[in-house]
N, C-alpha and C positions, 0 to 999 in steps of 0.2 A: 504494500500500500504506500503510495507516495505521500509526501507532506501535504500536497494540495488536497488529496482525497481525505486525509485526516482532518484538515481544516474544514472542508465541506461537510463532512459527517458531524463534526463537532458543532458547527453553527447551523446545520440544517434543521435540527430539532431542539430549539432552545426551550420548548415547553417542558421537556423532560427534566432539565436542571431546575426549572421553577417548581415543578411538581415535587422533585426530590427535596428541595429546600422547604417546601410547605409541609412535608411529613414530620418535621421535627416538632415535638411537643414543647410547651413552655417548660416543662420539667427538664427536658433534655438541654434546652438553652441555658437554664439556670445552672445545671450541673456543669456545663462547659465553661460558663463564666467563673464558677467557683474553682474549677481546675486551673484556669488561666490566672486567676488572682493568686492562687497558691504558688505559681511559678515566679511571681514578682520578687525581686530582691529589694526589700525595704531597708532604708537607712536606719542606723541606730539613733537613739535619742541624743547621744553625745555628738555624733556627726551632724545631726540636724541643727543642734545648738551652735556648733562651730561654723557651719555654712551660713546660718542666719546672721551671726555676728560679723562674718566677712562681708556679707551683702550690705548690711546696715552700715558698717564702717566705710566701705567703698562708696556708698551713696552719700554719706556725710562728707567725705573727702572731696568727691566730685562736685557736690553742691557748694562747698566752700570755694573750690577752685573757680567755678562758674561765677559765683558772687564777686570774687576779687577781680576776675577778668572783666565783668560788667562795670565794676567801679573804675577800673583803669580806662575803659572805653568811654564812660561817661565823663570822667575828668578830662580826658584828652579832647573830646568834642566840645566841652564847655570852655576849655582854654582856647581852642581854635576859634570858637564863636566869639569869645571876648576879644581876641587879637583882631579878628576881621572887623568886628564892630568898632574897635578903637581906630583902626586904619581908615575904614570907610566913613565912619562918623555916625 
């Protein structure tokens, strides 16, 4: 069987896949969800606290950096405005 025939057969009857997925009961779906949740690697409480502290610290540092950058830009623009106003009158 060629690749093209496989693709034709696979797409020729999409109702079969829809019917197969409709046969799953809610109980089956919940069981699958529980098994997938069991595979998750959860972080420990200590790791979560450490990562939270890092994020909060980085946010504070970047916030302060942006604040001082804004102050420098404001001061520069105010000084430029004052100089131009003094020259032009």
